[in-house]
C-alpha positions in Angstrom: 76.5 79.9 105.1 76.9 79.7 101.3 78.3 76.4 100.0 81.7 76.6 98.4 82.8 74.9 95.2 84.8 71.7 95.6 88.5 71.9 95.1 88.4 70.5 91.5 84.9 71.7 90.4 84.5 74.6 88.0 83.3 77.8 89.8 79.9 77.4 88.2 77.7 79.4 85.7 77.2 83.2 86.0 74.4 84.2 88.4 71.6 86.6 87.7 72.6 90.2 87.0 72.8 92.8 89.7 69.5 93.6 91.4 69.5 97.2 90.1 70.8 97.2 86.6 71.7 100.4 84.8 68.7 102.6 84.1 66.4 100.9 86.6 63.8 103.3 88.0 63.3 101.5 91.3 65.5 99.4 93.5 65.0 95.9 94.8 66.3 95.4 98.4 69.4 93.3 98.5 71.7 92.3 101.3 75.1 90.6 101.6 77.4 89.2 104.2 79.7 92.2 105.0 82.7 91.7 107.3 83.6 95.4 107.6 84.4 98.6 105.8 87.2 101.1 106.1 89.1 103.9 104.4 92.5 103.1 103.0 95.2 104.9 100.9 97.4 103.4 98.3 96.9 99.7 98.8 93.4 99.0 97.5 93.5 101.0 94.3 94.5 104.6 93.4 94.0 107.3 96.0 91.9 107.1 99.1 89.4 104.3 98.9 86.2 103.3 100.7 86.8 99.6 101.0 84.0 97.1 101.7 85.2 93.8 102.9 82.8 91.0 102.1 82.8 87.7 104.1 83.4 84.4 102.4 86.2 83.1 100.2 86.6 79.8 98.3 90.4 79.9 98.8 92.3 78.9 102.0 95.6 80.8 101.5 98.4 79.8 103.8 99.4 83.4 104.3 95.9 85.0 104.5 96.1 88.0 106.8 92.3 88.1 107.2 91.3 84.5 107.9 88.3 85.8 109.7 86.8 86.8 106.4 86.9 83.3 104.9 83.4 82.2 106.1 80.2 84.0 105.1 78.9 83.3 108.6 81.5 85.7 110.0 79.9 88.6 108.2 76.9 90.7 109.2 73.9 90.7 106.9 73.9 94.2 105.6 71.9 96.0 102.9 73.4 97.7 99.9 71.6 100.8 101.1 73.6 100.8 104.3 76.9 100.4 102.6 76.2 103.1 100.0 75.0 105.5 102.7 78.2 104.9 104.7 80.3 105.5 101.6 78.4 108.7 100.7 79.7 110.3 103.9 83.2 110.4 102.4 82.6 111.0 98.7 83.8 114.6 98.7 87.0 113.6 100.5 87.5 110.6 98.3 87.1 112.6 95.1 89.5 115.3 96.4 92.1 112.5 97.1 91.7 111.0 93.6 90.3 107.8 95.1 87.2 105.7 94.8 85.4 102.6 96.2 86.8 99.0 96.3 85.0 95.8 97.0 87.3 93.3 98.6 87.0 90.4 101.0 87.1 87.5 101.4 86.1 87.1 97.8 83.6 89.6 96.3 82.6 87.2 93.5 81.3 84.7 96.1 78.5 87.2 96.4 78.3 88.5 92.8 74.8 90.0 92.8 75.5 92.0 96.0 78.9 93.0 94.7 77.4 94.0 91.3 74.8 96.2 93.1 77.5 97.9 95.1 79.6 98.6 92.0 76.6 100.0 90.1 75.6 102.3 92.9 79.1 103.4 93.8 79.7 104.3 90.2 76.4 105.8 89.1 75.0 107.2 92.3 78.2 108.4 94.0 80.3 109.0 90.9 83.2 107.0 92.3 86.0 105.1 90.5 85.4 101.4 91.3 87.8 98.5 91.9 87.2 94.8 92.3 89.8 93.0 94.5 89.7 89.3 93.6 91.6 86.1 93.2 89.8 85.5 89.9 88.9 81.9 90.9 85.2 82.7 90.6 85.6 84.7 87.4 82.7 83.1 85.6 80.4 84.6 88.3 81.4 88.1 87.2 78.7 89.0 84.7 79.1 91.5 81.9 77.0 94.0 83.7 79.1 93.7 86.9 82.3 94.2 85.0 80.8 97.1 83.1 80.6 99.0 86.4 84.2 98.1 87.4 87.0 100.5 86.4 89.9 98.5 87.8 90.5 94.9 88.8 93.1 94.1 91.5 93.9 90.5 90.5 95.9 88.2 92.8 98.1 85.8 91.0 99.7 84.0 93.9 102.0 81.6 92.0 102.8 80.4 88.5 103.8 76.9 89.6 100.5 75.0 89.6 101.4 72.6 92.4 102.6 75.4 94.6 99.4 77.4 93.8 97.3 74.5 95.0 99.4 74.1 98.1 99.1 77.8 98.9 95.3 78.1 98.2 93.8 74.7 98.1 92.5 75.5 94.6 93.7 75.2 90.9 95.3 78.2 89.2 93.6 77.9 85.7 90.4 79.7 86.6 92.4 82.8 87.6 94.4 82.7 84.3 91.1 82.3 82.4 89.7 85.3 84.1 92.8 87.3 83.4 92.5 86.5 79.7 88.9 87.5 79.7 89.7 90.9 81.3 92.4 91.4 78.7 89.9 90.7 75.9 87.6 93.3 77.5 90.5 95.8 77.8 89.8 96.1 81.5 92.5 97.9 83.5 94.3 95.4 85.8 96.7 95.7 88.7 98.4 92.3 89.3 99.2 91.5 93.0 101.9 89.0 93.8 102.8 88.1 97.4 106.5 87.4 97.8 107.0 84.6 100.4 110.6 83.4 101.0 111.0 79.7 100.4 107.6 79.5 98.6 106.8 82.0 95.9 110.3 83.6 95.5 112.0 81.2 93.1 113.2 83.0 90.0 111.3 80.8 87.6 108.0 81.3 89.6 108.3 85.1 89.6 109.4 85.0 85.9 106.3 82.9 85.0 103.9 85.4 86.6 105.8 88.3 85.0 105.7 86.9 81.5 102.0 86.1 81.8 101.1 89.5 83.1 103.1 91.2 80.3 101.4 89.0 77.7 98.0 90.4 78.6 98.5 93.9 77.5 96.1 95.5 80.0 98.2 95.3 83.2 99.1 98.9 84.2 100.7 98.0 87.5 102.2 95.1 89.5 102.2 95.2 93.3 104.9 93.0 94.8 103.7 92.5 98.3 106.1 91.4 101.0 104.8 88.5 103.1 104.1 89.5 106.7 102.6 87.8 109.8 100.3 90.6 111.0 97.3 88.3 110.8 98.9 85.4 112.8 96.9 86.3 115.9 93.7 85.9 114.0 94.6 82.3 113.0 95.2 81.6 116.7 91.9 83.1 117.7 90.1 80.9 115.1 91.8 77.8 116.6 93.8 77.2 113.5 97.6 76.7 113.1 99.4 79.4 111.2 101.8 77.1 109.3 104.0 80.0 108.1 104.8 81.3 111.6 108.4 80.5 111.1 108.7 82.0 107.6 110.6 85.4 107.5 109.5 88.4 105.6 111.5 89.0 102.5 114.4 91.4 102.6 114.3 94.7 100.7 116.8 93.1 98.3 114.6 90.1 97.6 111.6 92.4 97.0 113.6 94.6 94.6 114.9 91.5 92.8 111.3 90.4 92.2 110.2 93.8 91.0 113.2 93.8 88.6 111.8 90.7 87.0 108.5 92.4 86.3 110.0 95.6 85.1 112.3 93.6 82.7 109.0 92.7 80.9 108.0 96.3 80.6 105.6 96.3 83.5 105.3 99.0 86.1 106.2 97.2 89.4 106.0 98.8 92.9 
């Protein structure tokens, strides 16, 4: 299993570029720890998406609905060829539905070379719109060549309050903000994702902080306000871990709408 950065250490320098850079005539075999893949609509980027869920994540979010993806050891060693071959079965349908391919997790940037290979091949071989679903914590590992093959970044900003962010994730917030600013400098299209958890992330000043920051970037085309849910609680139990938010309710429709209103007040498109 890959070692994870310590809680207060920087994410580290960028890795080597993708195994098959643009224009390469031959391919070098490359594998990654893949948890699963699936087709989804509307939640992992525009249209119907082929979503590859990689195993391994440096965060330990209290409300994670896929805690079984946290460890790379929970994934199956899979070649990029296998993933691309599976995605190719659905390309005609995906294009007709205005979709693409998303690499999610876990955290894709924990396996940046493998992720970069997938993005390159999804985009240049299959002709699909590409999306990276990330917390941004390992942003320095996203090389320029990787980001060049990414059309959209789904960026999770889990809290504006620094102490709360560390409580929620076990990590500091600043690397995520730095990555967001880098994406803005590149003019990369970003959808911000914000999970609304009653009693944790819902205070008005916390939502306001995320909204003001997102609006300041100039490249955020959408904000997804995601209601907290407990659909993954059984997975925590199966892993022998306590789900500490078991008693936390889902937000009411009114609470969700109030959060969306704070984002729209800053000129953002919130859904």
